[in-house]
N, C-alpha and C positions, 0 to 999 in steps of 0.2 A: 423439499422441506423435510426436516427430520420428524420422526413419529411423535416426538415429545410435544410438538406444537400442531399436530395434525388432528383435527376433530374427525371422528370416523365418518360422519356423514359427508364432510368435504373430501376426505381422502378417498372415499368410495367412488366419488364422481370422476376422479383422475386416475383411478385404478385401471389396469389392463382388463380386468374382468368387465367393468362397465363399458370401456371403450369397445371391446369385442362384442359385447351384447348390443350396443348401438350399431356397430358394423352389421351384425347379423340382421337386425330389424330393417336397416336400409336396403340390404341385398334382397330380403324377402319382399319388402314393399315394392322394390323395382321389379321383381318377377310378377307380382300381382298386378302392377300397372301394365306391364307388357301383355299379360294374359287378357286384361280388360281391353287393351287397345286392339289386340288380335292381328298383329302385323308380322310377327317374326316366327310364329309357329308354336309357342308355348300355350298349352291349354289351360283353362281354369283348374282342372283336376291336377295338373302338374304343379301349378302354383300353390294349390292347397297342400299337396304332398310336401313341397318345399317348406311351407309354413309349419307343417306338423312335425317334420323330421329334422329341420335345421338345428344345429347345435355346434358347440365347440369345446375344447378342453385346453385351457391355458398352457399347461405343461407341454401338450403335444404341439401346440402352435410354436412355442419357444424352441422345441426340438427340431421342427421343420425349418424354422427360420435360420438356425445354425448352418443349414445346408443352402438354403435359397438366398439368404442375406437380403430378404425382402419380406417385411412384416405382412403386407397385404396378401401376397402370394401364399405365405405360410398359412395365414388365417383361412383363405379361401380353400386351400388344399384340405385343411382339417375339417372345415364346414361341409365340404362336398363329400368327404368320407361318411359323415353321418347321414347325409341326404340320400346317398345311394346304397347304404348298408342293407336295406331291406327290399331293394328292387329285385324282382325275379330275374334269374339268369336269362340273358338274351334280350331283355327289355331295354328300350332306350333309357339312358340316365338322365333323370330330371336336373341333375346338377349342371348339365351343359348350358342351361339358361342363366345360371348365376353369373353376375357380373357382366352380362351381355351388353356390349357397346360402352361399357363404363371404363374409367381409368382410376388410378389409385387416389388422386385428388378428389374425384367425385365422391369416394367413400370417405377418405380421411378428413377432408375439409368440412363436409357436411356434418360428420360425427363430432368434430371438434366444436363446431358452432352449437351443436345440440348440447354438448357437455358444458359449454360456457353459459348457455341459458340455464342449465341445471345449477351451475355454480352461482350465477347472478340471483337466482331464486332464493338460494340460501342466504346470501349477503343481504338481499332486500328484506328478508324476514329478520335478520340480525338488526338491521337499521331501524326497522319499525319497532322492534322490541326495545331497543335502547332509546328511541325517541319517545315511546310511551312512558318509560321509566323516568326520563328527564322531565316530561310534562308533569307526571305525578309528583316527583320530588320538588318541582317548581312550586306547586300549590302547598305542599307540606311545609316548605321553607318560605312561604310568601312573606311572612312578617319577621324572619330572622334577620336582624340588622347585621351588617358587616361594612367594612371600609371598601368603597370602590377604589380602584387604582388606575392610574395612567402613568405610563413609563415605569411601571413597577412600584410607584409611590403612592401613598394615601392621597386620595383626591376628595370625593364627597361620599356621604353615606348612601348605601343602597341596601337591598335585601339579597340574601344568598339564593332565594327563589328566582330572582331575576337571572342569575348566572345559569341556573338549570334551564330557565325559560329560553335563554339565549342559545344554549346547546340544542334545545328541542327544535327551535326554528332552523338552525343550521342543519340538523339531521333530516328535517323535512325537505330542505333544498337538496341535500345529498340523495335523498330518496327519489326526488324527481330526476336527478341526473342518472342515478343507477337504472331506473326504469326506462329511461331514454337509451341508455347504453345496451340494456337487454334487448330492446327493440331493434337497435342497429346491428347487433351481433347474431340475431336470430335469422340467419340466411342459409340457404343451402344451394349446392350446384351439382347437377348431374348432366354434364354437357359434353362429355367425351374428352379426347386427348388434348385438344388445344381450345375447347370451349365452342366448337362449331356444330355440335350435335351431329357429327358426321355418321355415326353408326347407332344413334339413339334418338328417339322422338322427345321433343320438349315436353310432351304430356307426362313422360315418366318422371322427369324432374319435378313438375308441378304436383303430381300425384304424391310422390315421396315426401316433399316438403310440406304439403297440406297436412299429411297424416302425422308429421313430426311436429307440427305447429310452427313451421319455419316458413319464410318467404323465399321464393326461388330468385336467385341472382339474375338480374336482366342481362348481364354480359359478364361472364366469369372468365378467369384465366386459370391455367392449370400449371402445376409444378412437377409432381411425381406422376409417372405413368407406368401402369401395368398392362396397357392396351397395345403397346408397340414393341413387339419382341425384338425389333432390330436394334433397339437402343441399349447402350451400356452407360447408364447414368453414374456420375461420380458421387454417389450418395454418401460414401464414407467420408470423403474429404469435405463435403458440404456439412456433414454432421460435425466434424472437427471445427470448421469455421463457425458454425452456429454456437457450439459450446464456448469457443473462445470469447464470445460476446458475454456469456454469462460470467466467465472468470474475470474478464475485464470490469464488468459492472460490480462484481463483489470486491474489487480492489477499492472502489470508492467507499464501500461499507467500512473497510479497514481504516481508511483515512478518517471517516467521521467518528470512528470509535476512539480516536486519539483524545478528543476533548471530552473530559468527564466533569462531573459537578463537584466543586470544592476539592478536597484532598482525595476523594475516591468515591465511586459509586459503582453500580453494576449494570448501568444502561448498555454497556458494551457486551454483556454476557449473552444475551438472547441472540444478538446479531452474530456473534462469534459462532455460537452453536450451529447456526444454519450456514453462514457464509464460508467458514473455514471447512467444514465438512463437505459441502456442495463443491467448493473450489478444488479440493484435493481429489475427491472422487471423479469430478469432470476431467481434471488434468491427467489423472491416471488413465482414465479411459481413452482420452485423446492420444496419449502416448502409445497405448497398445494399438490403436488404430493406425497411427503413423508408422509404428514398427512393422506392422503387417503389410501396409501399403508400399512403403519405400522398399522393404526387403524383397517384395514380390513384384515390383513395378515392371511392367512389360513395355519395352521400347520398340519403336518402328523406325529403324534407321533409314529405310527407303523413303518413308513418308517425310522424315526430317530433311532428307536431301532434296526431295521434291519441293518442299517449302522453301529451302534455300534458293532453288532455281525459279521459284514462282514469279519473281519480278524481273526475270530474264537478265540477271547479272547486275541490277542496280546496287546491290549490296557492296560492290567493289568500287564504288565511285570515289571514296576517300583515297584509296591507293592510286586511282588514275589521276586524281588532282595533284598529288605529290609527285607522281612520275612526270607529269607535264611540266611542273615547276622545275624539276631536276634537268629538263632539256633546255632551260633558259627562258621559258615563257613567264610573263608576270603572273602572279597569283590571281589577278583580276581576270586576265584573259583566259587563264586555265579554268577558273571557276565557270566562266561563261560557256566554254566548250563543253565542260562536263554537264552543266545544268541543262543546256539546250538538248543535248542527246538523251540525257536522263529523263527529262520531262516528256519528250516525244515517246520514249519507251513506256513510261509510266501510264500516259493516257491510253495507249493501246492495250495495256494490261488491264486497266480498269474498265475499259469498254469491251474487253473480251474479243479484241481484234488481233488476228495473226499479224506478225511483223517481224522485223529483224531484232536481234537481241541488242543489249546495250554495247556489248563488245563489237558486234557486226557494224553497228552505227559509227562507232569510233573508228573502225578500220576503214569505212567509206568516207570519213570526214577528212578532207585535205588539211585542215587546221591542226589535226592531231599529230603531234611530232614524236609520239612514243613508238618505239620499234615494235614489230610483230613479236619478236622474242620476249620483249619486256611485257607486252600485253598478255601473252600467254602465261607468263610468270604471275602477273598480277591477278588474273582471273582464275587462279587456283586458291581455293579457300584455305588451304594449309599454309599459304604465304602469310596469313594473319597470325599463324600460330607457331611461328619459329622459336618463340621463347617459352612455349608451354611447359617444357621440362622444369623450368625454374619454379613454376607454380606447384607442380606436383612434388618436386624435391622438398619444398617447404611443407606440403600437406603430409608427406611421409613422416615428418618429424612430429606431427600432431598425435597426442596421446590422451586418452580419457581415463587413465589410471590415476 
Protein backbone atom coordinates (compact mmCIF):
# COMPACT_ATOMS: atom_id res chain seq x y z
CA UNK A 1 0.00 0.00 0.00
CA UNK A 2 1.31 3.45 -0.88
CA UNK A 3 2.06 5.91 1.92
CA UNK A 4 -0.74 8.21 0.74
CA UNK A 5 -3.34 5.78 2.09
CA UNK A 6 -1.42 4.36 5.03
CA UNK A 7 -2.37 5.52 8.52
CA UNK A 8 0.77 5.60 10.68
CA UNK A 9 -0.73 3.31 13.32
CA UNK A 10 -1.55 0.61 10.77
CA UNK A 11 1.63 1.14 8.80
CA UNK A 12 3.71 0.60 11.94
CA UNK A 13 2.11 -2.78 12.58
CA UNK A 14 3.37 -4.12 9.25
CA UNK A 15 6.72 -2.35 9.40
CA UNK A 16 9.96 -4.32 9.66
CA UNK A 17 10.72 -2.58 12.94
CA UNK A 18 7.55 -3.95 14.50
CA UNK A 19 8.05 -7.40 12.99
CA UNK A 20 11.59 -7.59 14.30
CA UNK A 21 10.47 -6.36 17.73
CA UNK A 22 7.92 -9.18 17.87
CA UNK A 23 10.55 -11.68 16.70
CA UNK A 24 12.80 -10.49 19.49
CA UNK A 25 10.06 -10.91 22.09
CA UNK A 26 9.25 -14.42 20.86
CA UNK A 27 12.89 -15.47 21.02
CA UNK A 28 13.31 -14.00 24.50
CA UNK A 29 10.12 -15.63 25.75
CA UNK A 30 11.28 -18.98 24.33
CA UNK A 31 14.56 -18.65 26.26
CA UNK A 32 12.67 -17.78 29.45
CA UNK A 33 10.43 -20.81 28.93
CA UNK A 34 13.44 -23.06 28.43
CA UNK A 35 15.03 -21.70 31.61
CA UNK A 36 11.85 -22.29 33.60
CA UNK A 37 11.57 -25.80 32.20
CA UNK A 38 15.20 -26.52 33.08
CA UNK A 39 15.92 -29.27 30.57
CA UNK A 40 18.43 -27.95 28.05
CA UNK A 41 20.96 -26.18 30.28
CA UNK A 42 19.98 -22.52 30.03
CA UNK A 43 19.87 -20.88 33.47
CA UNK A 44 17.40 -18.24 34.59
CA UNK A 45 20.32 -15.82 34.89
CA UNK A 46 21.19 -16.41 31.24
CA UNK A 47 17.56 -15.94 30.26
CA UNK A 48 17.50 -12.65 32.16
CA UNK A 49 20.74 -11.59 30.47
CA UNK A 50 19.14 -12.30 27.09
CA UNK A 51 16.07 -10.29 28.13
CA UNK A 52 18.21 -7.33 29.21
CA UNK A 53 20.60 -7.29 26.24
CA UNK A 54 18.53 -8.47 23.27
CA UNK A 55 18.22 -5.83 20.56
CA UNK A 56 18.51 -5.35 16.80
CA UNK A 57 19.28 -2.70 14.22
CA UNK A 58 17.13 -2.85 11.09
CA UNK A 59 19.84 -1.50 8.79
CA UNK A 60 22.29 -4.09 10.06
CA UNK A 61 19.77 -6.90 9.60
CA UNK A 62 19.23 -5.76 6.00
CA UNK A 63 22.99 -5.70 5.45
CA UNK A 64 23.43 -9.25 6.77
CA UNK A 65 20.47 -10.50 4.72
CA UNK A 66 22.22 -9.36 1.55
CA UNK A 67 24.75 -12.09 2.33
CA UNK A 68 22.61 -14.80 3.96
CA UNK A 69 19.55 -14.39 1.72
CA UNK A 70 17.56 -15.44 4.79
CA UNK A 71 15.78 -12.83 6.88
CA UNK A 72 15.48 -14.94 10.03
CA UNK A 73 19.16 -15.91 10.05
CA UNK A 74 20.09 -12.28 9.41
CA UNK A 75 17.93 -11.10 12.30
CA UNK A 76 19.24 -13.74 14.69
CA UNK A 77 22.83 -12.94 13.75
CA UNK A 78 22.32 -9.27 14.55
CA UNK A 79 20.36 -9.96 17.75
CA UNK A 80 23.06 -12.32 19.00
CA UNK A 81 25.70 -9.62 18.48
CA UNK A 82 23.86 -7.45 20.99
CA UNK A 83 23.32 -10.29 23.45
CA UNK A 84 26.99 -11.28 23.52
CA UNK A 85 28.54 -7.82 23.24
CA UNK A 86 29.17 -7.40 26.98
CA UNK A 87 29.91 -11.01 27.84
CA UNK A 88 33.37 -11.30 29.49
CA UNK A 89 36.06 -12.87 27.32
CA UNK A 90 36.11 -16.63 27.70
CA UNK A 91 32.63 -16.92 29.24
CA UNK A 92 29.98 -19.00 27.47
CA UNK A 93 27.83 -16.98 25.07
CA UNK A 94 24.20 -16.73 26.21
CA UNK A 95 23.12 -16.29 22.59
CA UNK A 96 23.69 -20.01 21.99
CA UNK A 97 20.26 -20.63 23.54
CA UNK A 98 18.43 -18.28 21.17
CA UNK A 99 16.23 -20.09 18.61
CA UNK A 100 17.10 -23.40 20.30
CA UNK A 101 15.05 -26.19 18.71
CA UNK A 102 13.02 -23.69 16.71
CA UNK A 103 12.58 -23.20 12.98
CA UNK A 104 11.86 -20.10 10.93
CA UNK A 105 8.12 -20.72 10.69
CA UNK A 106 7.92 -20.97 14.48
CA UNK A 107 9.11 -17.40 14.59
CA UNK A 108 7.59 -15.96 11.42
CA UNK A 109 4.11 -17.49 11.60
CA UNK A 110 3.66 -16.76 15.29
CA UNK A 111 4.80 -13.17 14.78
CA UNK A 112 2.51 -12.73 11.77
CA UNK A 113 -0.48 -13.95 13.74
CA UNK A 114 0.40 -11.48 16.49
CA UNK A 115 0.64 -8.70 13.89
CA UNK A 116 -2.77 -9.69 12.55
CA UNK A 117 -4.26 -9.42 16.04
CA UNK A 118 -2.75 -5.94 16.31
CA UNK A 119 -4.25 -5.00 12.95
CA UNK A 120 -7.62 -6.52 13.87
CA UNK A 121 -7.65 -4.46 17.06
CA UNK A 122 -7.29 -1.27 15.01
CA UNK A 123 -10.04 -2.25 12.56
CA UNK A 124 -12.30 -3.29 15.42
CA UNK A 125 -11.90 0.16 16.96
CA UNK A 126 -12.63 1.72 13.56
CA UNK A 127 -15.84 -0.28 13.23
CA UNK A 128 -16.92 0.58 16.77
CA UNK A 129 -16.31 4.27 16.15
CA UNK A 130 -18.21 4.28 12.86
CA UNK A 131 -21.03 2.25 14.39
CA UNK A 132 -21.42 4.72 17.25
CA UNK A 133 -21.48 7.60 14.77
CA UNK A 134 -24.16 5.89 12.67
CA UNK A 135 -26.24 5.26 15.79
CA UNK A 136 -25.87 8.90 16.87
CA UNK A 137 -26.75 10.22 13.42
CA UNK A 138 -29.77 7.89 13.29
CA UNK A 139 -31.28 9.60 16.32
CA UNK A 140 -30.29 13.05 15.04
CA UNK A 141 -32.18 12.36 11.79
CA UNK A 142 -34.94 10.29 13.37
CA UNK A 143 -37.66 12.57 12.02
CA UNK A 144 -36.00 13.69 8.78
CA UNK A 145 -38.37 12.54 6.05
CA UNK A 146 -37.02 11.14 2.80
CA UNK A 147 -38.14 8.85 0.00
CA UNK A 148 -37.49 5.21 0.53
CA UNK A 149 -36.29 3.52 -2.66
CA UNK A 150 -36.57 0.05 -4.12
CA UNK A 151 -34.81 -0.77 -7.38
CA UNK A 152 -33.47 2.78 -7.14
CA UNK A 153 -36.98 4.23 -7.57
CA UNK A 154 -39.16 6.11 -5.05
CA UNK A 155 -41.23 3.67 -3.01
CA UNK A 156 -42.71 4.84 0.33
CA UNK A 157 -41.74 7.54 2.84
CA UNK A 158 -39.19 6.76 5.51
CA UNK A 159 -36.78 8.80 7.63
CA UNK A 160 -33.09 9.25 6.91
CA UNK A 161 -32.42 8.26 10.50
CA UNK A 162 -33.56 4.75 9.56
CA UNK A 163 -30.81 4.57 6.94
CA UNK A 164 -28.21 5.48 9.55
CA UNK A 165 -29.80 2.94 11.89
CA UNK A 166 -29.60 0.20 9.25
CA UNK A 167 -25.91 0.94 8.77
CA UNK A 168 -25.40 0.81 12.55
CA UNK A 169 -26.94 -2.65 12.79
CA UNK A 170 -24.84 -3.87 9.84
CA UNK A 171 -21.70 -2.53 11.50
CA UNK A 172 -22.62 -4.40 14.69
CA UNK A 173 -22.79 -7.62 12.67
CA UNK A 174 -19.47 -6.71 11.06
CA UNK A 175 -18.02 -6.17 14.54
CA UNK A 176 -19.13 -9.63 15.63
CA UNK A 177 -17.50 -11.17 12.55
CA UNK A 178 -14.30 -9.19 13.07
CA UNK A 179 -14.02 -10.22 16.69
CA UNK A 180 -14.55 -13.83 15.65
CA UNK A 181 -11.88 -13.44 12.94
CA UNK A 182 -9.46 -12.02 15.50
CA UNK A 183 -10.08 -14.98 17.74
CA UNK A 184 -9.42 -17.42 14.90
CA UNK A 185 -6.19 -15.73 13.84
CA UNK A 186 -4.76 -15.42 17.35
CA UNK A 187 -2.74 -18.63 17.18
CA UNK A 188 0.93 -19.43 17.51
CA UNK A 189 3.12 -22.42 16.80
CA UNK A 190 6.57 -23.28 18.12
CA UNK A 191 6.85 -26.95 17.29
CA UNK A 192 10.05 -27.44 15.32
CA UNK A 193 10.95 -28.21 11.72
CA UNK A 194 7.88 -30.26 10.76
CA UNK A 195 5.60 -29.68 13.74
CA UNK A 196 6.67 -32.75 15.78
CA UNK A 197 8.42 -30.95 18.69
CA UNK A 198 11.46 -33.04 17.79
CA UNK A 199 13.91 -30.67 19.52
CA UNK A 200 11.67 -28.48 21.66
CA UNK A 201 9.19 -29.11 24.45
CA UNK A 202 5.50 -28.24 23.88
CA UNK A 203 5.74 -26.22 27.11
CA UNK A 204 7.83 -23.61 25.29
CA UNK A 205 5.07 -23.12 22.71
CA UNK A 206 2.42 -22.85 25.41
CA UNK A 207 4.51 -20.39 27.44
CA UNK A 208 5.28 -18.10 24.51
CA UNK A 209 1.72 -18.10 23.19
CA UNK A 210 0.23 -17.42 26.61
CA UNK A 211 2.49 -14.39 27.13
CA UNK A 212 1.58 -13.05 23.68
CA UNK A 213 -2.13 -13.55 24.22
CA UNK A 214 -2.26 -16.28 21.58
CA UNK A 215 -3.52 -19.85 21.56
CA UNK A 216 -1.04 -22.58 20.66
CA UNK A 217 -1.92 -24.44 17.48
CA UNK A 218 -2.80 -28.04 18.42
CA UNK A 219 -1.22 -29.45 15.23
CA UNK A 220 0.85 -27.07 13.16
CA UNK A 221 2.65 -27.44 9.85
CA UNK A 222 5.85 -25.67 8.89
CA UNK A 223 6.97 -24.01 5.67
CA UNK A 224 10.30 -22.23 6.13
CA UNK A 225 13.13 -23.78 8.09
CA UNK A 226 16.27 -22.43 9.70
CA UNK A 227 16.66 -25.58 11.79
CA UNK A 228 17.91 -27.95 9.08
CA UNK A 229 21.25 -26.85 7.61
CA UNK A 230 21.16 -29.60 4.96
CA UNK A 231 18.27 -27.94 3.11
CA UNK A 232 18.55 -25.54 0.19
CA UNK A 233 15.03 -24.19 -0.08
CA UNK A 234 13.91 -22.56 -3.37
CA UNK A 235 12.76 -19.45 -1.50
CA UNK A 236 13.52 -17.00 -4.31
CA UNK A 237 11.32 -18.78 -6.82
CA UNK A 238 8.65 -19.32 -4.17
CA UNK A 239 8.68 -15.56 -3.66
CA UNK A 240 8.27 -14.96 -7.40
CA UNK A 241 5.36 -17.41 -7.44
CA UNK A 242 3.71 -15.61 -4.53
CA UNK A 243 4.15 -12.14 -6.04
CA UNK A 244 2.68 -13.35 -9.32
CA UNK A 245 -0.59 -13.90 -7.45
CA UNK A 246 -0.56 -10.28 -6.34
CA UNK A 247 0.02 -9.05 -9.89
CA UNK A 248 -2.68 -11.36 -11.23
CA UNK A 249 -5.16 -10.13 -8.62
CA UNK A 250 -4.35 -6.50 -9.49
CA UNK A 251 -5.32 -7.22 -13.09
CA UNK A 252 -8.90 -7.62 -11.85
CA UNK A 253 -8.66 -4.14 -10.31
CA UNK A 254 -7.79 -2.78 -13.75
CA UNK A 255 -10.79 -4.51 -15.32
CA UNK A 256 -13.12 -3.14 -12.65
CA UNK A 257 -11.72 0.35 -13.23
CA UNK A 258 -13.07 0.37 -16.78
CA UNK A 259 -16.65 0.99 -15.68
CA UNK A 260 -17.08 4.59 -14.44
CA UNK A 261 -20.12 6.60 -13.43
CA UNK A 262 -21.81 8.59 -16.21
CA UNK A 263 -19.33 10.42 -18.44
CA UNK A 264 -16.51 10.35 -15.92
CA UNK A 265 -15.63 9.98 -12.27
CA UNK A 266 -12.48 9.29 -10.26
CA UNK A 267 -13.48 6.05 -8.58
CA UNK A 268 -10.64 4.46 -10.52
CA UNK A 269 -8.02 6.87 -9.20
CA UNK A 270 -7.44 5.46 -5.73
CA UNK A 271 -7.32 1.91 -7.06
CA UNK A 272 -4.83 2.87 -9.76
CA UNK A 273 -2.53 4.56 -7.28
CA UNK A 274 -2.19 1.30 -5.38
CA UNK A 275 -2.57 -1.44 -8.00
CA UNK A 276 -0.37 0.10 -10.69
CA UNK A 277 2.49 1.01 -8.38
CA UNK A 278 2.35 -2.30 -6.52
CA UNK A 279 2.19 -4.30 -9.76
CA UNK A 280 5.12 -2.59 -11.46
CA UNK A 281 7.24 -2.67 -8.30
CA UNK A 282 6.44 -6.37 -7.84
CA UNK A 283 7.10 -7.20 -11.49
CA UNK A 284 10.41 -5.38 -11.46
CA UNK A 285 11.48 -7.26 -8.34
CA UNK A 286 10.32 -10.56 -9.80
CA UNK A 287 12.38 -9.99 -12.95
CA UNK A 288 15.46 -9.11 -10.90
CA UNK A 289 15.01 -12.39 -9.03
CA UNK A 290 14.56 -14.34 -12.26
CA UNK A 291 17.61 -12.71 -13.87
CA UNK A 292 19.77 -13.66 -10.91
CA UNK A 293 18.42 -17.20 -10.60
CA UNK A 294 18.38 -18.16 -14.28
CA UNK A 295 21.77 -16.59 -15.00
CA UNK A 296 23.35 -18.46 -12.10
CA UNK A 297 21.28 -21.65 -12.28
CA UNK A 298 23.44 -24.60 -11.24
CA UNK A 299 22.76 -27.85 -13.08
CA UNK A 300 23.54 -31.42 -12.07
CA UNK A 301 23.84 -33.45 -15.33
CA UNK A 302 24.72 -36.65 -13.48
CA UNK A 303 21.52 -36.38 -11.44
CA UNK A 304 19.53 -35.69 -14.62
CA UNK A 305 20.97 -38.82 -16.22
CA UNK A 306 20.16 -40.82 -13.09
CA UNK A 307 16.56 -39.57 -13.32
CA UNK A 308 16.42 -40.61 -16.99
CA UNK A 309 17.49 -44.12 -15.98
CA UNK A 310 15.37 -44.27 -12.84
CA UNK A 311 12.58 -46.27 -14.51
CA UNK A 312 15.04 -48.72 -16.09
CA UNK A 313 14.43 -47.70 -19.69
CA UNK A 314 10.65 -47.28 -19.70
CA UNK A 315 11.01 -43.87 -21.35
CA UNK A 316 12.00 -45.65 -24.59
CA UNK A 317 8.68 -47.54 -24.90
CA UNK A 318 7.28 -45.38 -27.72
CA UNK A 319 10.31 -46.10 -29.93
CA UNK A 320 10.05 -49.83 -29.17
CA UNK A 321 6.38 -49.81 -30.19
CA UNK A 322 7.15 -48.26 -33.57
CA UNK A 323 10.11 -50.55 -34.14
CA UNK A 324 7.91 -53.62 -33.52
CA UNK A 325 5.34 -52.33 -36.00
CA UNK A 326 8.14 -51.80 -38.54
CA UNK A 327 8.96 -55.53 -38.32
CA UNK A 328 5.45 -56.42 -39.50
CA UNK A 329 3.63 -56.96 -36.17
CA UNK A 330 0.19 -55.35 -35.82
CA UNK A 331 0.03 -52.29 -33.61
CA UNK A 332 -2.28 -54.11 -31.19
CA UNK A 333 0.13 -57.01 -30.74
CA UNK A 334 3.10 -54.64 -30.48
CA UNK A 335 1.31 -52.60 -27.84
CA UNK A 336 0.59 -55.74 -25.79
CA UNK A 337 4.25 -56.81 -25.89
CA UNK A 338 5.51 -53.39 -24.87
CA UNK A 339 2.90 -52.86 -22.15
CA UNK A 340 3.36 -56.27 -20.55
CA UNK A 341 7.12 -55.85 -20.23
CA UNK A 342 6.83 -52.20 -19.26
CA UNK A 343 4.34 -52.88 -16.47
CA UNK A 344 6.46 -55.69 -15.05
CA UNK A 345 9.40 -53.27 -14.92
CA UNK A 346 7.23 -50.48 -13.52
CA UNK A 347 5.94 -52.55 -10.60
CA UNK A 348 9.46 -53.59 -9.61
CA UNK A 349 10.61 -49.96 -9.75
CA UNK A 350 7.73 -48.80 -7.57
CA UNK A 351 8.25 -51.65 -5.09
CA UNK A 352 12.01 -50.92 -4.99
CA UNK A 353 12.72 -54.50 -6.09
CA UNK A 354 15.80 -55.29 -8.13
CA UNK A 355 15.18 -56.86 -11.50
CA UNK A 356 15.91 -56.71 -15.22
CA UNK A 357 15.65 -53.46 -17.14
CA UNK A 358 12.94 -52.88 -19.73
CA UNK A 359 15.46 -53.56 -22.49
CA UNK A 360 16.61 -56.79 -20.84
CA UNK A 361 13.00 -57.99 -20.60
CA UNK A 362 12.46 -57.28 -24.28
CA UNK A 363 15.67 -59.13 -25.18
CA UNK A 364 14.41 -62.16 -23.25
CA UNK A 365 10.88 -62.05 -24.74
CA UNK A 366 10.62 -64.35 -27.79
CA UNK A 367 7.72 -62.25 -29.10
CA UNK A 368 10.01 -59.24 -29.55
CA UNK A 369 11.07 -59.22 -33.22
CA UNK A 370 13.30 -56.14 -32.99
CA UNK A 371 16.97 -56.91 -33.65
CA UNK A 372 19.64 -56.44 -31.01
CA UNK A 373 21.27 -53.74 -33.09
CA UNK A 374 17.99 -51.85 -33.38
CA UNK A 375 17.30 -52.17 -29.64
CA UNK A 376 20.73 -50.73 -28.88
CA UNK A 377 19.92 -47.83 -31.19
CA UNK A 378 16.49 -47.27 -29.64
CA UNK A 379 17.77 -47.26 -26.06
CA UNK A 380 20.11 -44.37 -26.77
CA UNK A 381 18.43 -41.12 -25.56
CA UNK A 382 20.07 -39.19 -28.42
CA UNK A 383 17.96 -41.21 -30.85
CA UNK A 384 15.05 -38.99 -29.77
CA UNK A 385 17.02 -35.86 -30.58
CA UNK A 386 18.21 -36.37 -34.15
CA UNK A 387 16.39 -33.20 -35.27
CA UNK A 388 17.42 -31.00 -32.36
CA UNK A 389 19.58 -28.83 -34.63
CA UNK A 390 16.42 -27.53 -36.30
CA UNK A 391 15.14 -26.26 -32.96
CA UNK A 392 18.37 -24.49 -32.11
CA UNK A 393 18.83 -23.10 -35.63
CA UNK A 394 15.46 -21.38 -35.20
CA UNK A 395 16.41 -20.24 -31.71
CA UNK A 396 19.57 -18.69 -33.05
CA UNK A 397 17.45 -16.30 -35.13
CA UNK A 398 15.64 -15.04 -32.00
CA UNK A 399 16.45 -11.41 -31.14
CA UNK A 400 15.38 -9.22 -28.25
CA UNK A 401 16.51 -6.01 -29.93
